[in-house]
N, C-alpha and C positions, 0 to 999 in steps of 0.2 A: 504494500499500500504506499501511497505517497504521503508525505508529511502533512499536506493540506487535508487529506481525508482523515488522518488520525486526529488532527486538531478539531475538525468539524465533529467527529464522532464523540470526542471528549466533551465538547461544548453541549451536544445533545444529551449526553448521559448526566452532566451537571444540571441541565434543565430538569431532567426526570428526578433527580434527588431534590431539587428545590421544590418540585411539585409535591413530593412526598411530604417534605417539611411543612409546606404551606397547608396541605390537607390536615396535618396533625394540629396545627395552630388555628384551624377552623376558618381559613381563607379560601373557600372553595373556588371562587372565581379566578383568582390568580393561580391556583393550583391546576385548574382546567386549561388555562392558557399556556402555562409552562409544559404541561403534559402533552398537549396537542402540538405545540411548537417543537418540542423534542422529538416527538414521533415523526413529524413532517421532515425535520432535518435529517433524522436517521434514514428515512425512506429515500430521500433525495440523494444523500451520500451513498447509499447502497446501490441505487440505480446508476448513478453517475460512475461509480467504480466498476460495475459490471459492464457498462456500455463501453468503457475504455478497453477492457479485456476483450470484448467481441471484435472491436476494430482491429486489434493487434493480431488476432488469430488468422 
């Protein structure tokens, strides 16, 4: 994986942990936004990384 893909994945995982912490502290709206944003970022990073592999093969 490229360095940028690793950084984006780490950011998405941090958003997921922020979502869990927000949910624990009863801030459901912020928790949902962080969870959805983290999920979308992970999906885009996964698809982008796999698209690059298909082009090189």
